[in-house]
C-alpha positions as CSV (number, residue, x, y, z in Angstrom):
1,M,-26.5,3.4,11.3
2,A,-23.0,3.5,9.6
3,A,-21.8,5.9,12.8
4,A,-22.4,4.0,15.1
5,L,-19.8,1.1,13.1
6,L,-18.2,3.0,11.1
7,T,-16.1,6.4,11.2
8,D,-17.0,9.4,8.6
9,E,-13.2,8.5,7.4
10,L,-13.3,4.6,6.9
11,Y,-17.4,4.6,5.3
12,T,-15.5,8.0,2.7
13,R,-12.5,5.4,1.9
14,L,-15.4,2.8,0.9
15,L,-17.7,5.2,-1.2
16,A,-14.4,6.4,-2.9
17,N,-13.0,2.7,-3.3
18,G,-17.1,2.2,-4.8
19,A,-16.3,5.2,-7.3
20,R,-12.8,3.7,-8.9
21,S,-14.8,0.7,-9.4
22,A,-18.3,2.0,-10.9
23,A,-15.8,4.5,-13.0
24,G,-14.8,0.7,-14.5
25,E,-11.4,1.0,-12.7
26,N,-9.7,-2.2,-12.4
27,I,-9.2,-1.8,-8.8
28,D,-8.4,-4.7,-5.9
29,P,-8.0,-1.6,-3.0
30,P,-6.7,-3.6,0.6
31,P,-9.6,-4.3,2.9
32,V,-10.0,-0.3,4.4
33,V,-12.6,-2.3,7.5
34,K,-12.9,-5.4,9.0
35,L,-16.2,-6.2,10.9
36,F,-16.9,-9.2,13.0
37,T,-19.6,-10.6,15.6
38,P,-17.3,-12.4,18.1
39,D,-20.2,-14.1,19.5
40,A,-21.2,-15.9,16.3
41,G,-17.7,-16.4,14.5
42,A,-18.4,-14.3,11.1
43,T,-16.5,-11.7,9.8
44,W,-16.2,-9.0,7.4
45,L,-13.4,-7.3,5.1
46,L,-15.1,-4.4,3.3
47,T,-13.5,-2.7,0.5
48,K,-15.8,-0.1,-1.0
49,A,-19.4,0.9,-0.9
50,D,-21.8,1.0,-4.0
51,P,-21.7,4.6,-4.8
52,E,-25.8,3.8,-5.5
53,D,-26.4,2.5,-2.8
54,P,-24.0,3.6,-0.1
55,D,-25.8,1.1,2.6
56,R,-23.9,-1.6,0.4
57,L,-21.2,-3.1,0.8
58,F,-18.5,-5.4,-0.3
59,G,-15.9,-7.3,0.2
60,L,-14.8,-10.6,2.2
61,C,-17.4,-12.6,4.4
62,D,-16.5,-15.2,5.8
63,L,-20.3,-16.5,8.1
64,G,-18.9,-20.2,9.0
65,L,-16.8,-20.9,12.5
66,C,-13.2,-19.2,11.5
67,D,-10.8,-20.1,14.7
68,L,-11.8,-23.5,14.0
69,G,-10.8,-23.2,10.5
70,L,-14.0,-24.4,9.1
71,G,-15.5,-21.1,7.5
72,E,-16.6,-20.6,4.2
73,P,-15.3,-17.3,2.9
74,E,-17.2,-15.7,-0.5
75,L,-16.3,-12.6,-1.7
76,G,-19.8,-10.6,-2.2
77,Y,-22.5,-7.3,-0.3
78,V,-23.5,-7.1,3.0
79,S,-25.8,-4.3,3.7
80,L,-24.8,-1.8,6.7
81,A,-28.3,-1.2,8.1
């Protein structure tokens, strides 16, 4: 599933950030990848993948109406699947 959305390079960077975080390093990496659904106004700015569950990605998720300024952004996890 990851191959359809992410290049191997981007996924490797997400996993590296996740491994650093899991090792206890206090990091605040910039987004590695931006995913969006233009028809639904949802955007994800993803920074890391959980090394224990590589399908689980972390980042800023905005599931609101981004173009109207009514979004509800939150930090959290999303399933790549």
